[in-house]
N, C-alpha and C positions, 0 to 999 in steps of 0.2 A: 483617526489614530495619530497621536502625537509622535513626531520624529524622535527616535531614540537618541539620547544625548547624556553626557556627564556635565558637571558644573564645577568651576573653580571660582571661589570668592576671595578677592584680595582684601585682607583686613589687617595687614601687618605694618601699616605706616606709623610714623612717629607722632602724628597729631600736633605738629609744631604750631600750626596756625590756630589750633584750639587750646593753646597754652600747655601743651604736653598731655592733655587728656586723651585716653585711648579712643580713637574715633568710633570704632564699632560699638562701643559701650554708650555713646551719646544717645540720650532718649529723645525721640521725636514722636509726639502724639501718644505718649505712654508706653512706647516700645523702643528697644534698641535699634539703632540704624542697621546693625547686622541682621536682626530678626526681620525687618522690612525686606531686606535684600534676599534673605533665605526664602521668603515667600515666592520669589521668582524662580526658585530651583525645585518647586514642588513636583514637577514632572520628570526631573533628572533621575537617571539610573543610580548615579552615585554623586555625592557632593563632597568636595574638599574645601575647607576654609584655611587660608594661609594667614595665620595669626599667632601671636604669642600665647603662652599658657595662661596668662592673666585674663584672656578672653574666653569665657565659657562657650561651648558649642553644644547643640542638642545631640541626644542619642542618635546614632546612625550616621552622623556627620564626622568625617575624618578631619583632624587638624594636623597641619604641618607648618613649617616655617623655613624660609630660605636660610642658608648657612654660609656666611654669617648673616645675622638679621639686618634689616633696614637696607636691603639691596635694591629696592625700587620695584616697580610693577613688573618689569620683564623678568627679573629674578624670581618674583613671586609666581608668575605664570609657570616658569620652569619647575619650581618646587611643587606647584599644584599638579602639573602633568606627571611628574615623577611619582607623586603620592597616589595618583589614580592608577598607575600601572597600565596594563592593557585594558582598553575599555571601548566605549562607543566611538563611532567614526566622527561624531560631532561633539564639540565641547563649548559650553556656555562660559564666557569669561565676564565676571561682574566685579566692579569696585563696590566696597561696602558702604559708600557714601551716597548711593543713589536710591532714596526711598521710594521712588516711583517706578522702579525696575519691573515689578511684578506685572504691571499692566502691559508692558511692552513686549515681554518675552513671547507670548503666544503669537504676536504678529511677526516676530523674528523667525519663529519656527515655521509659520505658514509661508513666509517669503522664501525660506530656505527650501521648503518642500517644492514650491513652484519652480524655482530656478535650478534645483538639482546641482549637477556638476559644472554649471556655467560659472559659478563663483566659488571663491575660497572662504567667504564669510559674509554675514549679514550684520550690519550695525545700525544704530539709530543716528539720525542727524537732526540738528536743531533748525530753527527758522532761517538762520544764516548759512545753512549748508555745512556747518562744522560737525564732523563725525565724532561720536562718542565711542571710542574704540573699546572702552572698558564696560560697555554694555553691548556685547556682541556674541554672535554664535559663529563658531569657526569650524572649518573642516580640520580635523585634528592633524592629519598628515601634512597639510599645508602649514599649519601653525608650527609643527615640530621642525619642518624644513626651514622655516623662518628663524626659529630659535637657533638652529645649527649655524645659520648664516651670520646671525648677530654674534654668537659665541666665537666664530672664526675671525670675525672682524675686530675683535677687541674685548669680548666678554660681555656677559649679560648684566653683571652688577652695575647699576647706575645707568644702564642704557635707556634711551628714551623709547616710549611705546611706538613712536613713529618709525623708528628703525626696525621694529619687529613687524608691524603691519603694513608699512609702506609698500613693499613689493607684492602684497596680496591683492587679488581681485575681489574687491568688496562691493556689495550692494548696500546702498544707504536707504533706509526706510525712514520716512519723516516721523519725527516724534510728536506725540500728543502733548498737551500742556503739562508741564511738570515732570515729564518722564526722564529728561536728561538734566534736571536740576540737581547738581551735586551740593553737598554740604561740607565745605572746607573750613568755615569759620562760624563763630557764634552768630554773626550777622546773617549768614546764609541760613542758619537754622531758624532764626527769628522770622526771616522773610518767608521761608517755607511754611512755617506754622501760620503766619498771617494769611498767606494765600490759600492754604488748604483747610484751616480750621477757624479762621477769623480771630485767632488769639494774637495778642501783641505782647510778647514776653521776652524778657532778657534772662530768664532762669536758665542757668548753666547746669542742667541735670544730666547725670550719668547714672547707670544702674550698677 
């Protein structure tokens, strides 16, 4: 049985490195980046997408946005937690630019079940040991305590993710090929398509 959890998907960035295109709307392999990442939330009790109204979300998914917008990922996490209200003890936090997330989440859940209360969260790490904090499963009470600490230290708007998760006890699970590959630029997208579909494209498609 899968551990009960909620999910927050961060999809409210400016897409500056994509020329201002809404990142969650960028098409990868015929589907939006957001839809790839929502696949990773299939087992979640509730899902909140932090995104502007210009980004459509499926039925059954709640949309919210930090106020004011463009407050950065920590502000997005805060908005997502607020929109969830009272919920599950675990919360999956995902960036919208990780199309390989769905394959990783079952392993995060399994690791969290095995470690129990020994850790505050489980995240993926790449070959170099770099942790991808925005593909992680967190104990909600620990995450909320970290949010309160960041808020007290100067506010969540513009705060780095490291400030939020740095104090947490995290278990790093090695990522499989492509799982932590994020898409920040059109070159990233082209590289992802080349590696995963064999296509060599410079088509800048959005839906």
